[in-house]
C-alpha positions, 0 to 999 in steps of 0.5 A: 516447538511447532506452536511456537513457530506457528505463532511467530509465523502468524505475527509475521504474516500479520506484519506482511498483511499490513504491508501488502494491504497498503501496497501489493502489485501497485497500490491496492484497496478492497473494492467494496465501495468501488464501482469498478476495478481501477488501475493507471500506468502513469506516475503522477506529480501534483504541484501548484502548477498542475498535474503531470502524468508521465510514463516510460511505455505507452502513448501518450507518455506525458499528459499535463493539465491545470486549470482546465488546460491540457497538453499532451506529449508537449502539445496544447490540445483544444478542449470544449468548455465542458471538457475544461470543467471536467478537467478542473474536477479531475485535477481537484479530485486528484489533489484530494485523493493523494493525501488520503493514499498517503495516510493509508500508506503510513497506517499500513507501515505503522501496523506492520512494524507494531506487529514486529515489534510485538514479536521482538518484545515476546520472543527475542533474547535479551541480547538480541532485542535491542539490536532488532528493535533499533533495526526496526525503528530505523527501517520504519523511520526510513519507510515513513520518510519515503512516504512523506517525500513520495505520495505525501508530498504529491508524487505518486509511483506505483513501483516506489510505493510497492518497494516502500511499503511492502518492501520495508515490511517484508525485508524486516519480517525475514530478519525477524522470523530468522531470529525467532526461529533460531531461539526456539531451535537452540532451546529445543536442541539444548533440551532446556524444558524450562526455556521451551515452556517459557517460550510456549507460554509467550507464544500462547499469550501472543497468539491471543493478544496480537489476533485481537489487536491486529484484527481490529486495526486491519478493519480500520485500515480496510475501512480508511482504504475503502473510503478512497473509493468514492474519489476513484469512482468520481475520477472514472465518471469524470474520464468517461464523461469527457470528449477528449481524444489524443492525436490518434483519435483514442479517448484520453485515458488517465485510468484504466476502468474495468468491471470488477473481477474481469481479469484473474490479475485483479484478485488478491490471494484471498479472491478478494477484488482489488483496485490499483491507483 
C-alpha cells in the first residue's frame, strides 16, 4: 500500500507542479534566458485605446500610456521624442507578451488536469470515476474560461492568475488524493489481497507512464515559459533607457528589475531562480 500511495502522491505532485509552473506567488518562469529577476505590483489592462497600469497600494497608483503619450495618476506627463519612442516600443512589447503568457497558462492547466485524469482512470473505483471526471472537466473548463477572460483578453492580475491556475489544480488534487487514499485503505483493511494486488499493478504501470509523459510535457512547458524571457529583457532595457520621472522625481518604474537571486523570495522550492510579471 505504501507504493500505491507514493505513486498517487507522485501523480498529485506532478499535477500541482504543472499548476505552479504557470502560477506561484504571481506568475513565475524559470529565468534561464532572463538577464534579471523581474516583478511588477501593477495589474494591467491592454485595450485598443492603450495600456493601463493600476494598483491599490503604492505610488503612482495609475499609469496610462498609448502611442508615446503618458498619463500618471490622471495627469499628462510631457516626454521627449526619444522617450515617446521608448513608450511606443514598451506598449508594443506588452501587447505581444500577454498572449504568450496566456498560452503558458493554458498549457499549465491542461497538463495539471491531464495528470489528474490519468490518476482517476487508474485508481478511482467504477462508482466514483464518472463523478470525479465530471468535476475535473468542470473545473478545467472554468479555469480555461478565466484565462480567456483574463490575460487572454488583455487583463493581467497576478492574484487572479495565482487563484485561477494554481488554485484550480490544488483544489482538485486534494479531492482526488482523498479518493485514491480511501480506496487503498479500504482494500487494505478488508484483507482483499486480490484488490490490493490489482491496485499495486496499476500503481506500477502509472509510475512508469506518467513520469515519462509528464517529464516531456514539463520540458515543453519550461521551454515555452523561457521563450517569454526575451520580451521581459526588452521591457527592462526600454525602462532602463528612458528618462521619465514621476512627480516626486523618481524614475518611472512599471516593473522591478533585480539581479538574479538577489533575495531569498526570488527562488522556488528547488532553489531555481524565478521571474514574476
